[in-house]
C-alpha positions as CSV (number, residue, x, y, z in Angstrom):
1,M,37.9,15.5,63.2
2,P,41.4,15.8,64.7
3,D,44.3,15.3,62.4
4,T,46.3,12.1,63.2
5,R,48.5,11.9,60.2
6,D,51.7,12.8,62.3
7,R,51.0,10.6,65.3
8,P,53.1,7.5,65.8
9,Q,51.1,4.3,65.5
10,A,51.6,1.0,67.3
11,P,53.1,-1.7,65.1
12,D,49.9,-3.9,65.3
13,A,47.4,-1.0,65.2
14,P,45.0,-1.0,62.2
15,P,45.5,1.7,59.6
16,E,43.5,4.8,60.0
17,Y,41.2,6.1,57.3
18,N,40.1,9.6,56.7
19,V,36.5,10.1,55.7
20,Y,35.5,13.1,53.6
21,R,32.0,14.4,52.9
22,T,31.0,15.8,49.6
23,R,29.8,19.3,49.4
24,P,26.0,19.8,49.6
25,R,23.9,19.6,46.4
26,L,26.5,18.1,44.2
27,R,24.1,15.2,43.7
28,R,20.4,15.3,43.8
29,G,18.1,12.7,45.2
30,R,15.8,10.7,43.1
31,R,13.2,13.3,43.2
32,G,15.5,15.9,41.7
33,G,16.1,13.9,38.5
34,G,19.6,15.2,37.9
35,S,22.8,16.7,39.3
36,V,24.0,20.3,39.7
37,L,26.2,19.9,36.6
38,D,23.0,18.9,34.8
39,E,21.4,22.1,36.0
40,L,24.4,24.2,34.8
41,R,24.2,22.5,31.4
42,G,20.5,23.1,31.2
43,R,19.5,19.5,30.9
44,D,16.5,19.8,33.1
45,G,15.4,23.1,31.6
46,R,16.2,25.3,34.6
47,G,19.9,26.1,33.8
48,A,20.8,29.5,32.4
49,G,21.4,29.7,28.7
50,G,21.1,25.9,28.0
51,P,18.7,24.3,25.5
52,T,15.4,23.1,26.8
53,V,14.8,19.4,26.2
54,K,11.1,18.5,25.7
55,P,9.9,15.3,27.2
56,R,9.4,12.3,24.9
57,R,6.0,11.6,23.6
58,R,4.5,8.2,24.4
59,I,4.0,5.8,21.5
60,T,0.4,4.6,21.6
61,V,-1.6,2.1,19.6
62,G,-3.6,4.8,18.0
63,K,-0.5,6.7,16.8
64,V,0.9,3.5,15.3
65,A,-2.4,2.7,13.5
66,A,-2.6,6.3,12.2
67,G,1.0,6.0,10.8
68,I,0.2,2.7,9.1
69,A,-3.0,4.1,7.6
70,I,-1.1,7.1,6.2
71,A,1.6,4.8,4.7
72,L,-1.1,2.6,3.1
73,V,-2.9,5.6,1.6
74,G,0.3,7.0,0.3
75,W,1.2,3.7,-1.3
76,V,-2.2,3.6,-3.2
77,V,-1.8,7.3,-4.2
78,L,1.7,6.6,-5.6
79,S,0.3,3.6,-7.6
80,A,-2.5,5.7,-9.0
81,V,-0.1,8.4,-10.1
82,L,2.2,5.8,-11.8
83,F,-0.8,4.3,-13.5
84,L,-2.0,7.7,-14.9
85,V,1.5,8.7,-16.0
86,S,2.0,5.3,-17.7
87,S,-1.3,5.8,-19.5
88,L,-0.3,9.1,-20.8
89,V,3.2,7.9,-21.9
90,Q,1.9,4.8,-23.7
91,G,-1.0,6.4,-25.4
92,N,-2.6,3.1,-26.4
93,H,-6.1,4.1,-27.4
94,A,-8.7,2.2,-29.4
95,S,-9.4,3.5,-32.9
96,N,-12.1,6.1,-33.5
97,S,-14.1,3.6,-35.4
98,A,-14.1,1.2,-32.4
99,K,-15.1,4.0,-30.1
100,A,-18.0,4.9,-32.5
101,A,-19.3,1.3,-32.4
102,L,-19.6,1.3,-28.6
103,D,-22.7,2.2,-26.6
104,S,-22.5,4.9,-24.0
105,G,-21.8,3.8,-20.4
106,G,-20.2,4.8,-17.2
107,P,-16.7,3.9,-15.9
108,G,-18.0,0.7,-14.3
109,L,-17.6,1.3,-10.6
110,F,-21.1,2.1,-9.4
111,S,-23.1,1.2,-12.5
112,P,-22.9,-2.1,-14.5
113,T,-21.1,-1.9,-17.8
114,T,-20.2,-4.5,-20.4
115,T,-16.6,-4.6,-21.7
116,L,-15.4,-6.7,-24.7
117,V,-12.0,-8.1,-24.2
118,L,-10.1,-9.1,-27.4
119,G,-6.8,-10.8,-28.1
120,S,-5.4,-11.3,-31.6
121,D,-3.6,-14.4,-32.9
122,Q,-0.8,-12.3,-34.5
123,R,2.5,-14.2,-34.0
124,P,6.1,-13.2,-34.6
125,K,7.6,-13.6,-38.1
126,G,8.9,-17.1,-38.7
127,S,6.4,-18.7,-36.4
128,K,5.7,-22.4,-37.3
129,E,2.7,-22.7,-35.0
130,P,-0.2,-24.3,-37.0
131,G,-3.0,-21.9,-37.8
132,A,-1.3,-18.8,-36.5
133,S,-1.0,-15.5,-38.5
134,S,2.4,-13.8,-38.7
135,S,1.6,-11.2,-41.4
136,G,-1.4,-9.4,-42.7
137,P,-4.7,-9.1,-40.8
138,S,-5.0,-11.3,-37.8
139,R,-8.0,-13.0,-36.3
140,S,-9.1,-12.6,-32.7
141,D,-7.6,-15.3,-30.5
142,S,-9.9,-14.7,-27.6
143,I,-13.3,-13.0,-27.3
144,M,-14.6,-12.4,-23.8
145,L,-17.4,-10.2,-22.4
146,M,-17.0,-8.9,-18.8
147,R,-19.9,-7.4,-16.8
148,T,-18.6,-5.4,-13.9
149,G,-19.6,-2.5,-11.6
150,G,-22.6,-1.9,-9.4
151,G,-22.1,-5.2,-7.7
152,H,-22.1,-7.2,-10.9
153,S,-19.4,-9.7,-11.8
154,S,-19.9,-12.1,-14.8
155,R,-17.9,-13.2,-17.8
156,L,-18.9,-15.0,-21.0
157,S,-16.4,-16.3,-23.6
158,I,-17.4,-16.9,-27.2
159,P,-15.5,-19.7,-29.0
160,R,-13.5,-18.3,-31.8
161,D,-14.9,-20.8,-34.3
162,T,-18.6,-19.8,-33.6
163,V,-20.4,-19.1,-36.9
164,V,-22.1,-15.8,-37.0
165,D,-23.3,-13.2,-39.5
166,I,-20.5,-10.6,-39.9
167,P,-21.9,-7.2,-41.2
168,G,-20.9,-6.7,-44.8
169,H,-19.1,-10.1,-45.0
170,G,-21.8,-12.8,-44.6
171,R,-21.6,-15.9,-42.5
172,N,-18.2,-16.8,-41.1
173,K,-16.4,-17.7,-37.9
174,I,-16.7,-14.8,-35.4
175,N,-12.9,-14.4,-35.1
176,A,-12.8,-13.4,-38.8
177,A,-14.5,-10.1,-37.9
178,Y,-11.3,-8.8,-36.4
179,A,-9.3,-9.7,-39.6
180,F,-11.9,-7.9,-41.7
181,G,-12.4,-4.8,-39.7
182,G,-10.5,-4.9,-36.4
183,A,-12.1,-4.1,-33.0
184,A,-14.9,-1.9,-34.6
185,L,-16.3,-4.7,-36.7
186,T,-15.9,-7.2,-33.9
187,I,-17.9,-5.0,-31.6
188,Q,-20.7,-4.7,-34.2
189,T,-20.7,-8.4,-34.8
190,V,-20.9,-9.4,-31.1
191,K,-23.7,-6.8,-30.5
192,Q,-25.7,-8.1,-33.4
193,Y,-25.1,-11.7,-32.5
194,L,-26.0,-11.5,-28.8
195,G,-28.4,-8.5,-28.9
196,I,-26.7,-6.6,-26.0
197,P,-25.0,-3.2,-25.7
198,I,-21.2,-3.0,-25.4
199,N,-19.9,-0.1,-23.4
200,H,-16.1,-0.5,-23.6
201,V,-13.4,-2.5,-25.4
202,I,-10.0,-3.7,-24.3
203,E,-7.5,-5.1,-26.8
204,I,-4.7,-7.2,-25.1
205,N,-1.2,-6.5,-26.3
206,F,0.3,-10.0,-26.0
207,A,3.8,-8.6,-26.4
208,S,3.6,-6.8,-23.1
209,F,1.3,-9.3,-21.3
210,P,4.2,-11.3,-19.8
211,D,5.6,-8.1,-18.2
212,L,2.4,-7.5,-16.4
213,I,2.3,-11.0,-15.0
214,D,5.9,-10.8,-13.9
215,A,5.1,-7.4,-12.2
216,M,2.6,-9.3,-10.2
217,G,5.2,-11.8,-9.2
218,G,3.5,-14.5,-11.2
219,V,0.0,-15.9,-10.7
220,D,-1.3,-19.2,-9.3
221,Y,-3.0,-21.3,-12.0
222,T,-5.0,-24.4,-11.1
223,G,-5.8,-26.9,-13.8
224,G,-4.9,-30.1,-15.5
225,C,-1.7,-31.2,-17.1
226,V,-0.6,-29.0,-20.1
227,I,2.1,-29.6,-22.7
228,S,2.1,-27.4,-25.7
229,K,4.4,-25.9,-28.3
230,I,3.8,-22.2,-29.0
231,N,5.4,-20.8,-32.2
232,G,6.9,-24.2,-33.0
233,G,8.3,-24.8,-29.5
234,F,11.9,-24.3,-28.3
235,K,13.4,-26.2,-31.2
236,N,11.9,-23.7,-33.7
237,G,12.5,-20.6,-31.7
238,G,9.2,-20.6,-30.0
239,Y,8.1,-21.6,-26.5
240,T,7.4,-25.1,-25.0
241,L,5.0,-25.1,-22.0
242,R,4.9,-27.9,-19.5
243,L,2.6,-27.7,-16.5
244,R,1.7,-30.4,-14.0
245,S,-1.8,-31.0,-12.9
246,G,-2.8,-29.0,-9.8
247,T,-1.9,-25.5,-8.7
248,T,1.3,-23.9,-10.2
249,R,2.9,-20.5,-9.9
250,I,3.4,-19.4,-13.5
251,N,5.4,-16.5,-14.9
252,G,4.6,-14.2,-17.7
253,K,5.8,-16.3,-20.6
254,Q,4.0,-19.4,-19.2
255,A,0.8,-17.4,-18.8
256,L,0.9,-16.2,-22.3
257,A,1.7,-19.7,-23.7
258,L,-1.2,-21.1,-21.6
259,A,-3.7,-18.5,-22.9
260,R,-2.6,-19.4,-26.5
261,T,-2.5,-23.1,-26.2
262,R,-4.7,-24.7,-28.8
263,H,-3.4,-28.3,-28.8
264,N,-2.6,-29.8,-25.5
265,L,-0.3,-32.8,-26.0
266,C,-1.1,-33.9,-22.4
267,N,-4.8,-34.2,-23.3
268,T,-5.6,-34.4,-27.1
269,R,-9.3,-34.4,-26.5
270,E,-9.4,-30.8,-25.5
271,S,-11.1,-28.2,-27.7
272,D,-11.2,-24.5,-28.2
273,L,-13.7,-24.4,-25.4
274,T,-11.0,-25.6,-23.0
275,R,-8.7,-22.8,-24.1
276,A,-11.5,-20.3,-23.4
277,L,-11.9,-21.8,-20.0
278,R,-8.1,-21.5,-19.3
279,Q,-8.2,-17.8,-20.4
280,Q,-10.9,-17.1,-17.9
281,K,-8.9,-18.9,-15.2
282,I,-5.9,-16.7,-15.9
283,I,-8.1,-13.6,-15.5
284,S,-9.4,-14.9,-12.2
285,A,-5.8,-15.7,-11.1
286,M,-4.7,-12.2,-12.0
287,K,-7.5,-10.7,-10.0
288,S,-6.7,-12.9,-6.9
289,R,-3.1,-11.9,-7.1
290,L,-4.0,-8.2,-7.4
291,I,-6.0,-8.1,-4.2
292,S,-3.6,-10.3,-2.2
293,P,-1.1,-8.8,0.3
294,S,1.8,-9.6,-2.1
295,G,-0.1,-7.9,-4.9
296,F,-0.5,-4.8,-2.7
297,I,3.2,-4.6,-2.1
298,R,3.8,-4.8,-5.8
299,L,1.0,-2.3,-6.6
300,P,3.2,0.5,-8.0
301,L,5.0,-1.9,-10.3
302,I,1.7,-3.4,-11.5
303,A,0.2,0.0,-12.0
304,W,3.1,1.1,-14.2
305,N,3.0,-2.1,-16.4
306,A,-0.8,-2.4,-16.8
307,P,-1.4,0.4,-19.3
308,K,1.3,-1.0,-21.6
309,T,-0.6,-4.3,-21.9
310,I,-3.9,-2.9,-23.2
311,K,-5.4,-0.7,-25.8
312,S,-8.8,0.7,-24.9
313,D,-11.4,3.4,-25.4
314,M,-11.0,4.2,-21.7
315,G,-8.5,6.8,-20.6
316,G,-6.4,6.5,-17.4
317,P,-9.0,7.7,-14.9
318,T,-11.7,5.6,-16.4
319,L,-9.5,2.5,-16.5
320,M,-8.7,3.0,-12.8
321,T,-12.4,3.0,-11.9
322,F,-12.9,0.0,-14.1
323,A,-10.1,-1.8,-12.3
324,A,-11.6,-0.8,-8.9
325,G,-15.0,-2.2,-10.0
326,M,-13.3,-5.5,-10.9
327,A,-11.4,-5.6,-7.6
328,T,-14.5,-4.9,-5.4
329,S,-16.8,-7.3,-7.3
330,G,-17.0,-11.0,-6.6
331,N,-15.1,-13.7,-8.5
332,A,-17.2,-14.3,-11.6
333,P,-18.1,-17.9,-12.5
334,T,-16.7,-19.3,-15.8
335,R,-19.2,-19.2,-18.6
336,I,-18.7,-20.2,-22.2
337,L,-21.2,-20.4,-25.1
338,K,-21.6,-24.1,-25.7
339,P,-22.1,-25.1,-29.3
340,S,-24.9,-27.5,-30.3
341,G,-23.4,-28.7,-33.5
342,V,-21.0,-28.2,-36.5
343,V,-21.9,-26.5,-39.8
344,T,-20.0,-26.2,-43.1
345,L,-19.1,-22.8,-44.3
346,P,-19.2,-21.5,-47.9
347,D,-15.4,-21.8,-48.2
348,G,-15.6,-25.4,-47.2
349,G,-14.4,-24.9,-43.6
350,A,-16.2,-26.1,-40.5
351,G,-17.6,-23.9,-37.7
352,L,-19.6,-24.2,-34.5
353,V,-23.2,-23.3,-34.1
354,V,-25.0,-22.3,-30.9
355,S,-28.7,-22.8,-30.3
356,P,-30.9,-19.8,-29.7
357,A,-31.9,-21.2,-26.4
358,E,-28.3,-21.6,-25.2
359,K,-27.4,-18.1,-26.4
360,Q,-30.4,-16.5,-24.7
361,A,-29.7,-18.3,-21.4
362,E,-26.1,-17.3,-21.3
363,V,-26.9,-13.6,-22.2
364,Q,-29.3,-13.5,-19.3
365,R,-26.7,-14.9,-16.9
366,L,-24.2,-12.3,-18.1
367,L,-26.5,-9.4,-17.6
368,K,-27.8,-10.5,-14.2
369,G,-24.4,-11.6,-12.8
Protein backbone atom coordinates (compact mmCIF):
# COMPACT_ATOMS: atom_id res chain seq x y z
CA MET A 1 0.00 0.00 0.00
CA PRO A 2 1.51 3.41 -0.94
CA ASP A 3 2.56 5.73 1.85
CA THR A 4 0.32 8.86 1.98
CA ARG A 5 1.53 10.33 5.25
CA ASP A 6 3.38 13.28 3.52
CA ARG A 7 0.67 14.13 1.00
CA PRO A 8 -1.37 17.28 1.56
CA GLN A 9 -5.06 16.68 2.21
CA ALA A 10 -8.07 18.72 1.31
CA PRO A 11 -9.60 20.60 4.22
CA ASP A 12 -12.86 18.61 4.05
CA ALA A 13 -11.31 15.23 3.21
CA PRO A 14 -11.85 12.44 5.76
CA PRO A 15 -8.79 11.30 7.66
CA GLU A 16 -6.90 8.37 6.27
CA TYR A 17 -6.31 5.23 8.33
CA ASN A 18 -3.45 2.82 7.99
CA VAL A 19 -4.35 -0.86 8.28
CA TYR A 20 -1.72 -3.31 9.52
CA ARG A 21 -1.94 -7.09 9.40
CA THR A 22 -0.61 -9.30 12.12
CA ARG A 23 2.09 -11.76 11.30
CA PRO A 24 0.95 -15.30 10.51
CA ARG A 25 0.40 -17.86 13.34
CA LEU A 26 0.41 -15.34 16.19
CA ARG A 27 -3.12 -16.54 16.95
CA ARG A 28 -4.55 -19.94 16.30
CA GLY A 29 -8.01 -20.69 15.17
CA ARG A 30 -10.48 -22.47 17.35
CA ARG A 31 -9.18 -25.81 16.24
CA GLY A 32 -5.71 -25.06 17.49
CA GLY A 33 -6.85 -24.42 21.04
CA GLY A 34 -4.11 -21.87 21.84
CA SER A 35 -1.62 -19.26 20.61
CA VAL A 36 2.01 -19.47 19.60
CA LEU A 37 2.95 -18.03 23.00
CA ASP A 38 1.09 -20.91 24.57
CA GLU A 39 3.12 -23.31 22.47
CA LEU A 40 6.38 -21.65 23.55
CA ARG A 41 5.28 -21.88 27.18
CA GLY A 42 4.40 -25.53 26.73
CA ARG A 43 0.73 -25.16 27.71
CA ASP A 44 -0.50 -27.47 25.01
CA GLY A 45 2.19 -30.07 25.60
CA ARG A 46 4.12 -29.46 22.35
CA GLY A 47 6.45 -26.67 23.40
CA ALA A 48 10.05 -27.37 24.15
CA GLY A 49 10.99 -27.74 27.81
CA GLY A 50 7.55 -26.78 29.24
CA PRO A 51 5.51 -28.90 31.66
CA THR A 52 2.85 -31.13 30.19
CA VAL A 53 -0.64 -30.39 31.50
CA LYS A 54 -2.84 -33.46 31.73
CA PRO A 55 -6.46 -33.09 30.73
CA ARG A 56 -8.97 -32.86 33.57
CA ARG A 57 -10.83 -36.01 34.47
CA ARG A 58 -14.58 -35.87 34.25
CA ILE A 59 -16.57 -36.14 37.49
CA THR A 60 -19.13 -38.89 37.16
CA VAL A 61 -21.94 -40.12 39.39
CA GLY A 62 -20.05 -43.34 39.98
CA LYS A 63 -16.96 -41.50 41.22
CA VAL A 64 -19.05 -39.36 43.57
CA ALA A 65 -20.82 -42.45 44.94
CA ALA A 66 -17.50 -44.23 45.46
CA GLY A 67 -16.11 -41.23 47.32
CA ILE A 68 -19.14 -41.07 49.59
CA ALA A 69 -18.95 -44.81 50.28
CA ILE A 70 -15.27 -44.54 51.22
CA ALA A 71 -16.03 -41.63 53.57
CA LEU A 72 -18.86 -43.55 55.27
CA VAL A 73 -16.73 -46.64 55.77
CA GLY A 74 -13.92 -44.50 57.14
CA TRP A 75 -16.34 -42.88 59.60
CA VAL A 76 -17.46 -46.28 60.87
CA VAL A 77 -13.88 -47.53 61.16
CA LEU A 78 -12.90 -44.42 63.12
CA SER A 79 -15.84 -44.97 65.48
CA ALA A 80 -14.87 -48.63 65.96
CA VAL A 81 -11.29 -47.70 66.81
CA LEU A 82 -12.44 -45.08 69.33
CA PHE A 83 -14.79 -47.62 70.93
CA LEU A 84 -12.01 -50.20 71.30
CA VAL A 85 -9.55 -47.65 72.68
CA SER A 86 -12.13 -46.35 75.15
CA SER A 87 -12.86 -49.94 76.26
CA LEU A 88 -9.18 -50.52 76.96
CA VAL A 89 -8.72 -47.21 78.76
CA GLN A 90 -11.80 -47.53 80.98
CA GLY A 91 -11.29 -51.19 81.89
CA ASN A 92 -14.80 -51.58 83.33
CA HIS A 93 -15.17 -55.33 83.59
CA ALA A 94 -17.60 -57.45 85.53
CA SER A 95 -16.28 -59.31 88.56
CA ASN A 96 -14.90 -62.81 88.20
CA SER A 97 -17.77 -64.16 90.30
CA ALA A 98 -20.28 -62.57 87.93
CA LYS A 99 -18.52 -64.07 84.92
CA ALA A 100 -18.53 -67.50 86.59
CA ALA A 101 -22.30 -67.29 87.13
CA LEU A 102 -22.97 -66.74 83.41
CA ASP A 103 -23.74 -69.40 80.82
CA SER A 104 -21.61 -69.70 77.71
CA GLY A 105 -22.87 -67.81 74.68
CA GLY A 106 -21.76 -66.04 71.54
CA PRO A 107 -21.38 -62.30 70.97
CA GLY A 108 -25.02 -61.90 70.03
CA LEU A 109 -24.82 -61.00 66.36
CA PHE A 110 -25.71 -64.16 64.45
CA SER A 111 -26.88 -66.30 67.38
CA PRO A 112 -29.44 -65.30 70.03
CA THR A 113 -28.11 -64.47 73.48
CA THR A 114 -29.71 -63.27 76.71
CA THR A 115 -28.16 -60.32 78.55
CA LEU A 116 -29.04 -59.16 82.06
CA VAL A 117 -28.97 -55.37 82.39
CA LEU A 118 -28.67 -54.01 85.94
CA GLY A 119 -28.69 -50.54 87.46
CA SER A 120 -28.16 -49.88 91.17
CA ASP A 121 -29.98 -47.40 93.38
CA GLN A 122 -26.75 -45.99 94.80
CA ARG A 123 -27.13 -42.22 95.29
CA PRO A 124 -24.68 -39.45 96.13
CA LYS A 125 -23.95 -38.79 99.80
CA GLY A 126 -26.41 -36.40 101.37
CA SER A 127 -29.27 -37.57 99.16
CA LYS A 128 -32.71 -37.00 100.66
CA GLU A 129 -34.56 -39.13 98.16
CA PRO A 130 -36.89 -41.55 100.02
CA GLY A 131 -35.75 -45.18 99.85
CA ALA A 132 -32.43 -44.46 98.15
CA SER A 133 -29.10 -45.83 99.37
CA SER A 134 -26.12 -43.48 99.63
CA SER A 135 -23.74 -45.74 101.56
CA GLY A 136 -23.15 -49.44 101.97
CA PRO A 137 -24.54 -52.16 99.67
CA SER A 138 -27.06 -50.87 97.15
CA ARG A 139 -30.02 -52.65 95.64
CA SER A 140 -30.68 -52.99 91.93
CA ASP A 141 -32.79 -50.12 90.70
CA SER A 142 -33.58 -51.77 87.37
CA ILE A 143 -33.54 -55.42 86.27
CA MET A 144 -34.02 -56.08 82.57
CA LEU A 145 -33.40 -59.05 80.29
CA MET A 146 -32.56 -58.43 76.63
CA ARG A 147 -32.70 -61.13 73.96
CA THR A 148 -30.75 -60.07 70.86
CA GLY A 149 -28.88 -61.54 67.89
CA GLY A 150 -29.87 -63.96 65.16
CA GLY A 151 -32.95 -61.91 64.31
CA HIS A 152 -34.25 -61.90 67.90
CA SER A 153 -35.34 -58.73 69.66
CA SER A 154 -37.18 -58.94 72.97
CA ARG A 155 -37.01 -57.40 76.43
CA LEU A 156 -38.46 -58.30 79.80
CA SER A 157 -38.33 -56.16 82.94
CA ILE A 158 -38.67 -57.65 86.41
CA PRO A 159 -40.18 -55.29 88.99
CA ARG A 160 -37.67 -54.62 91.72
CA ASP A 161 -40.18 -55.54 94.47
CA THR A 162 -40.91 -59.02 93.06
CA VAL A 163 -40.55 -61.62 95.82
CA VAL A 164 -38.20 -64.51 94.96
CA ASP A 165 -35.97 -67.07 96.63
CA ILE A 166 -32.45 -65.64 96.81
CA PRO A 167 -29.82 -68.42 97.06
CA GLY A 168 -28.44 -68.45 100.61
CA HIS A 169 -30.74 -65.65 101.82
CA GLY A 170 -34.29 -66.99 101.67
CA ARG A 171 -37.32 -65.14 100.35
CA ASN A 172 -36.91 -61.47 99.69
CA LYS A 173 -37.42 -58.80 97.07
CA ILE A 174 -35.36 -59.55 93.97
CA ASN A 175 -33.49 -56.25 94.15
CA ALA A 176 -31.98 -57.34 97.50
CA ALA A 177 -29.86 -59.93 95.65
CA TYR A 178 -27.61 -57.14 94.35
CA ALA A 179 -27.09 -55.81 97.88
CA PHE A 180 -26.28 -59.29 99.20
CA GLY A 181 -23.95 -60.46 96.45
CA GLY A 182 -23.73 -57.96 93.59
CA ALA A 183 -24.18 -58.94 89.97
CA ALA A 184 -23.13 -62.56 90.59
CA LEU A 185 -25.92 -63.31 93.06
CA THR A 186 -28.44 -61.40 90.96
CA ILE A 187 -27.56 -63.55 87.94
CA GLN A 188 -28.02 -66.73 89.98
CA THR A 189 -31.32 -65.47 91.39
CA VAL A 190 -32.80 -64.51 88.00
CA LYS A 191 -31.68 -67.79 86.41
CA GLN A 192 -33.28 -69.78 89.22
CA TYR A 193 -36.47 -67.71 89.22
CA LEU A 194 -37.12 -67.77 85.47
CA GLY A 195 -35.39 -71.04 84.61
CA ILE A 196 -33.42 -69.63 81.66
CA PRO A 197 -29.70 -69.29 80.86
CA ILE A 198 -28.06 -65.86 81.00
CA ASN A 199 -25.10 -65.32 78.69
CA HIS A 200 -23.95 -61.78 79.45
CA VAL A 201 -24.35 -59.06 82.06
CA ILE A 202 -24.22 -55.27 81.78
CA GLU A 203 -24.13 -53.00 84.82
CA ILE A 204 -25.09 -49.40 84.11
CA ASN A 205 -22.85 -46.70 85.56
CA PHE A 206 -25.43 -44.00 86.24
CA ALA A 207 -22.68 -41.44 86.91
CA SER A 208 -21.60 -41.62 83.24
CA PHE A 209 -25.03 -42.35 81.76
CA PRO A 210 -25.90 -38.65 81.16
CA ASP A 211 -22.68 -38.19 79.15
CA LEU A 212 -23.72 -40.96 76.76
CA ILE A 213 -27.16 -39.43 76.21
CA ASP A 214 -25.61 -36.01 75.61
CA ALA A 215 -23.14 -37.56 73.15
CA MET A 216 -26.18 -38.71 71.19
CA GLY A 217 -27.53 -35.18 71.16
CA GLY A 218 -30.33 -36.22 73.50
CA VAL A 219 -33.13 -38.69 72.82
CA ASP A 220 -36.81 -38.31 71.97
CA TYR A 221 -39.00 -39.66 74.77
CA THR A 222 -42.74 -40.13 74.33
CA GLY A 223 -44.96 -40.52 77.38
CA GLY A 224 -47.24 -38.85 79.86
CA CYS A 225 -46.60 -35.90 82.13
CA VAL A 226 -43.79 -36.45 84.66
CA ILE A 227 -42.85 -34.30 87.66
CA SER A 228 -40.38 -35.85 90.09
CA LYS A 229 -37.74 -34.82 92.59
CA ILE A 230 -34.57 -36.92 92.42
CA ASN A 231 -32.16 -36.79 95.39
CA GLY A 232 -34.49 -34.34 97.12
CA GLY A 233 -34.98 -32.02 94.14
CA PHE A 234 -33.24 -28.75 93.34
CA LYS A 235 -33.91 -27.33 96.82
CA ASN A 236 -31.93 -30.14 98.43
CA GLY A 237 -29.10 -30.30 95.92
CA GLY A 238 -30.80 -32.92 93.75
CA TYR A 239 -32.63 -32.69 90.46
CA THR A 240 -36.24 -31.78 89.68
CA LEU A 241 -37.66 -33.28 86.47
CA ARG A 242 -40.57 -31.71 84.62
CA LEU A 243 -41.78 -33.25 81.35
CA ARG A 244 -44.93 -32.43 79.41
CA SER A 245 -47.14 -35.10 77.96
CA GLY A 246 -46.15 -36.10 74.42
CA THR A 247 -42.75 -36.35 72.74
CA THR A 248 -39.87 -34.40 74.26
CA ARG A 249 -36.17 -34.22 73.43
CA ILE A 250 -34.47 -34.93 76.76
CA ASN A 251 -30.81 -34.52 77.70
CA GLY A 252 -28.62 -36.77 79.84
CA LYS A 253 -29.68 -35.46 83.25
CA GLN A 254 -33.33 -35.64 82.30
CA ALA A 255 -32.98 -39.20 81.01
CA LEU A 256 -31.28 -40.34 84.21
CA ALA A 257 -33.91 -38.66 86.38
CA LEU A 258 -36.67 -40.22 84.27
CA ALA A 259 -35.17 -43.70 84.64
CA ARG A 260 -34.97 -43.23 88.42
CA THR A 261 -38.40 -41.69 88.95
CA ARG A 262 -40.36 -43.65 91.54
CA HIS A 263 -43.00 -41.13 92.53
CA ASN A 264 -44.54 -39.08 89.75
CA LEU A 265 -46.22 -36.02 91.20
CA CYS A 266 -48.08 -35.58 87.92
CA ASN A 267 -49.72 -39.00 88.33
CA THR A 268 -49.61 -40.41 91.86
CA ARG A 269 -51.32 -43.66 90.75
CA GLU A 270 -48.19 -44.84 88.95
CA SER A 271 -46.26 -47.81 90.35
CA ASP A 272 -42.88 -49.44 89.94
CA LEU A 273 -44.26 -51.12 86.83
CA THR A 274 -44.58 -47.68 85.24
CA ARG A 275 -40.94 -46.95 86.01
CA ALA A 276 -39.87 -50.21 84.37
CA LEU A 277 -41.93 -49.22 81.33
CA ARG A 278 -40.19 -45.83 81.17
CA GLN A 279 -36.78 -47.48 81.40
CA GLN A 280 -37.57 -49.67 78.39
CA LYS A 281 -38.79 -46.61 76.49
CA ILE A 282 -35.48 -44.89 77.15
CA ILE A 283 -33.62 -47.92 75.76
CA SER A 284 -35.80 -47.81 72.64
CA ALA A 285 -35.23 -44.06 72.27
CA MET A 286 -31.46 -44.57 72.51
CA LYS A 287 -31.56 -47.25 69.83
CA SER A 288 -33.66 -45.07 67.51
CA ARG A 289 -31.24 -42.21 68.00
CA LEU A 290 -28.23 -44.42 67.33
CA ILE A 291 -29.49 -45.61 63.92
CA SER A 292 -30.71 -42.16 62.83
CA PRO A 293 -28.73 -39.88 60.47
CA SER A 294 -27.90 -37.50 63.32
CA GLY A 295 -26.72 -40.46 65.39
CA PHE A 296 -24.44 -41.57 62.55
CA ILE A 297 -22.90 -38.10 62.42
CA ARG A 298 -22.22 -38.33 66.16
CA LEU A 299 -21.05 -41.94 65.99
CA PRO A 300 -17.39 -41.33 67.01
CA LEU A 301 -18.49 -39.32 70.07
CA ILE A 302 -21.03 -42.00 71.02
CA ALA A 303 -18.45 -44.74 70.54
CA TRP A 304 -16.02 -42.99 72.88
CA ASN A 305 -18.58 -42.46 75.67
CA ALA A 306 -20.40 -45.82 75.54
CA PRO A 307 -17.74 -47.98 77.29
CA LYS A 308 -17.56 -45.49 80.18
CA THR A 309 -21.25 -46.06 80.91
CA ILE A 310 -21.21 -49.83 81.38
CA LYS A 311 -19.41 -52.62 83.22
CA SER A 312 -19.70 -55.98 81.52
CA ASP A 313 -18.23 -59.43 81.05
CA MET A 314 -17.91 -58.56 77.36
CA GLY A 315 -14.73 -56.99 76.05
CA GLY A 316 -14.55 -54.27 73.39
CA PRO A 317 -14.90 -56.50 70.28
CA THR A 318 -17.74 -58.54 71.82
CA LEU A 319 -19.54 -55.38 72.91
CA MET A 320 -19.29 -54.09 69.34
CA THR A 321 -20.96 -57.21 67.95
CA PHE A 322 -23.57 -56.99 70.72
CA ALA A 323 -24.34 -53.39 69.72
CA ALA A 324 -24.48 -54.42 66.06
CA GLY A 325 -26.95 -57.17 66.95
CA MET A 326 -29.16 -54.64 68.73
CA ALA A 327 -28.96 -52.16 65.85
CA THR A 328 -29.85 -54.72 63.18
CA SER A 329 -32.71 -56.29 65.13
CA GLY A 330 -36.21 -54.89 65.25
CA ASN A 331 -37.60 -52.67 67.98
CA ALA A 332 -38.56 -54.97 70.83
CA PRO A 333 -42.01 -54.63 72.39
CA THR A 334 -42.19 -53.56 76.02
CA ARG A 335 -42.81 -56.50 78.36
CA ILE A 336 -42.98 -56.48 82.17
CA LEU A 337 -43.71 -59.29 84.61
CA LYS A 338 -47.15 -58.42 85.93
CA PRO A 339 -47.73 -59.23 89.60
CA SER A 340 -50.83 -61.12 90.65
CA GLY A 341 -50.86 -59.99 94.27
CA VAL A 342 -49.01 -58.76 97.33
CA VAL A 343 -47.32 -60.85 100.01
CA THR A 344 -45.89 -59.99 103.42
CA LEU A 345 -42.19 -60.71 103.92
CA PRO A 346 -40.62 -62.12 107.11
CA ASP A 347 -39.25 -58.67 107.98
CA GLY A 348 -42.75 -57.21 107.83
CA GLY A 349 -42.34 -55.54 104.46
CA ALA A 350 -44.56 -56.10 101.44
CA GLY A 351 -43.59 -57.49 98.05
CA LEU A 352 -45.14 -58.50 94.74
CA VAL A 353 -45.82 -62.05 93.63
CA VAL A 354 -46.12 -63.25 90.03
CA SER A 355 -48.21 -66.27 89.11
CA PRO A 356 -46.43 -69.26 87.54
CA ALA A 357 -48.62 -68.94 84.43
CA GLU A 358 -47.69 -65.27 83.93
CA LYS A 359 -44.01 -66.03 84.47
CA GLN A 360 -44.02 -68.93 82.00
CA ALA A 361 -45.85 -66.92 79.33
CA GLU A 362 -43.44 -63.99 79.54
CA VAL A 363 -40.40 -66.27 79.46
CA GLN A 364 -41.68 -67.89 76.27
CA ARG A 365 -42.22 -64.46 74.68
CA LEU A 366 -38.69 -63.46 75.66
CA LEU A 367 -37.06 -66.55 74.16
CA LYS A 368 -39.10 -66.49 70.95
CA GLY A 369 -38.94 -62.74 70.35
